[in-house]
N, C-alpha and C positions, 0 to 999 in steps of 0.2 A: 590416508592421511588428508586431514582437512585442507582445504585450497588455501586457506589464510592462516594457517597456524605458522607462529613465528617462534625463533629460537630465544633464549635469554638477552640477545644483543639487537632483538627486533628485525633480524633477518627473516624473509618470508622462505619457509622450508620447501615448498614447491618449486620455486625461483632457484633455490640453493641446490635441489636435486637436479633441475634440468642443467645448470651450470655444470655441476660435477660430470653428469654423464658425457655433456658435449664435450667438456676439457680431456674428460679421460679418454674418448674415443680418438680426439685430435692428437692426443700425446702418446697413445699406446706404443705405435711403431718407434718411438724412441727408446723403448727398453725392450721392445721385443721385434728387431725389424732392422733398422739402420744401426742400432748397437743391441747388445743382449745383457740382460739383467740376472746375474747368479744371485740366488735368494738361498740364505739357510735360516733355519729356525722359526720360520713363520708359524708353525703349529702352535707356538706360544700365543699367538694372537687370539685365538678361539676360546683360549682357556682364561682370558682377562675379563674382570668384571666390567659393567655397562659403564661405571662413572669412576672418576678419581684416579685416572691412569695418566702417568707423566712420561713420555718418551723423551729419552735424551740422546743427542747424537752429534757426532762430528758435522762439520759444515763443509761444502765445496762449491755449491753455487747458491745462487738466491733463490731460485724455484724449481730446478729440476729434482733436487733432493727430495723435497716434500711432496712434488707430485708423484714421485715413484713410491713413496710411502704410503699415499692415499692408494695408489694401485694394488700393493701389497697387501695392505690391510684389508681392503674389501674384496679381494680374492681370496684370502685366507678365511673371512669370515663365511664365503659361500662354499667353503670345502677345498680350495684348492691349495695345496701345501707345497710351498717353495716353487710357486709357477704362477705366472700371469696370463697363462694360455688361455683364449677366448674370452673376450672383454664384455661378455653378458653378465660377468659379476657386478657391472656397473648399472644394471638395472633397477636394483634396491640398494642403492649405496647407503654407507653409515653416514647420518647426517649431524651427528654430534662429535665429529672430529675436526680439531682447531690446531692450530700452529702460531706460534709466537714469532713476529716481525717487526721490524723497526718502521715506524709509522711513516716516516721520510722515504722509504722504499716503496711501501704499498700505496702512496699517493702519488708516485711519480709516472702517470700516463695512465691510459685507459686500461691495458691489460692487467697490469697490477691491481687496479682497483676493483676489476672483476674477480681476479685471484682472491683478493681480500675478501670479497663477499662470499666466496666458497668456503672460508673457513679460518680467515687471519684474525688474532687478537695482536691489534698493533700496538705497539709501546713507543714511547720516546727513549731512545739511547741516552745514557748518562754520560757516555764516555765519548761520542762522535756526534758530530751534526754538520751536513753541508760539506761533508769531506774535510773537516778540521777537528781537530780534538778540543773536547769541552770538559769541563768538571760540573755537573749539576745533580741535585737531589734526585731521587728515585719518586715519581710520583704514584702516590698511594692508591690512585683510581686503577693505574696499570696494575698494580699487584693484585687489586681486588677484580679486575675484568679476568686476570688468569685464574684466579680462584672460582669465580662465577663459571669459566669455561670447564674447571675440572669439576664442579658440582653438576654439570650438564653431560660431560662425557670424557673424551682423550684429547690431550694436550701434547703437540710435538715441540720441543724446544731445542734450540741450539746453543748450549750454554757458554761457549767461547764467545759468541756475539760477532763472530768473523769467520770468513772463508778461508782465512789463512791457517795452515795447520800448526799443530803443536804450540798454540798461543793460551795463556791462562785462563781458567774457567773465571767467570763472573761469579762473585757471592751470592748475587740475587738469586740464583738457581737454589742453592743451599736453602736461603731464607724461605723461598717458596716451599720447598720440600719439609722442612721443620713446622711451617705453619699450617700447610694444608695436608700433609701426611698421607700424599698419593703412591699408589703402586708405582715404583721407578723402573722403567724398562729401558735398558741401554740399545742401541742400534749403532753398527760402525759400519760407514758407506766407503767405497772407494770406485775410482774410474769417472766418476761425474766430471771432476775438473779437466779431465783430457777429452772427455766427450762434448762438452758444453762451453759455451762463453761464460764469463762470470755471472751473468744474470740468470743464465740456465733456460734461455728462451732459443738461442740460436744452436744448431748443432754445427760443432767445431771440427769433429773429426768422426767418421763412420767407422765402423769395424772395431769398436773399443769394447773390451768386457768390464762392465759394471758389476758392483758386488754390494749386496747388503746382507748383514748377518745380524739377527735379532737375538739378544742373549734373555736369560732368565731374569726375572726381576730382582732387584737388589736387596740383600738383607740389611735394612738401616733400623738403628734405635732411634725414633723420632724426637724421644723425650730427653735422653742422656747424651748422644752423639754429637760432637761439635760440629759446626760449619765446616772447618778445615777437613775434618775426617770424612764429612759427606763428599766435600770437593773431591779429596783424594780417591775416594771410592769411585765416584763419577769419571775422573780422568782416567784411571786405570780401565774400567768398563768400556769406555768409548775409544780406548787406546790413543789417548792424547797426552799421557803424562810423558814428562821429558824423558824417561828412562825408553821409551819406544822410538825416540829419535835416533835415525840411523844416517849419517852422512854417506852419500853414496860417491864411490870413485868414478872417474871419468869413463872407465871400462865398463862399470855396472849401469851408468846412465846410458850408454851405448846399447847395451845388452837390452835394457829395458825397453827402448826406443824399437828395436829390432823385434821384440815380442809383440809391441803394439801393432806393427805392421803386419805381422803373420795374424792376430786376431781379426780376421774378416768372415763375414758370413754371405 
């Protein structure tokens, strides 16, 4: 790789590679040590095309979720199926992986800015700013930047736009799917909310079993399928449709807490 080669967003690929290596080494024990990451379906990753892949996932923390995906994607590409054992897979990381994040979040401090350089496509949220609800138009430059990232490689998006579970999906994701026609790969995660703080930077509790399930690409009729139909498919695929919502009884909550206490390594 040329020392001064850059991606479509002007980021130096050599610097990006060094950042991914360093951040990957620093975070590896968060998913294989302090806590354990159970992975299913990662053999799908190696079968995907080099560009125009959109991963859709539920969201539990600002950063820990997507960092775990960087680990799993690169481990899978290096031949590790459902495992991130041996961090050597980060020696030659895939450099055209991007993730969609709120510009406000990625500008909040030095570490988020470093994480942004490693792969963020930062957008302005149309529904929230500075902790307050807003209602503003989608910036077309944000949509075109997501398209630019899809043209270059893979993009991870969290279509609910929040870490709160079972919130409605934003229709912007369906618009992107209709416009750019990516291969849409669902991911379902769990355990990250119990392991980390809301930002996903600090370990809140050790010995938690985290999980990541990668599902086969969705069958979507890009030309004829409605936005609502696409949203419904994605909701079911990432298990965030209201039909998945189950209210736990106090006894079930206590049982879950006891199970969490026993999950130690």
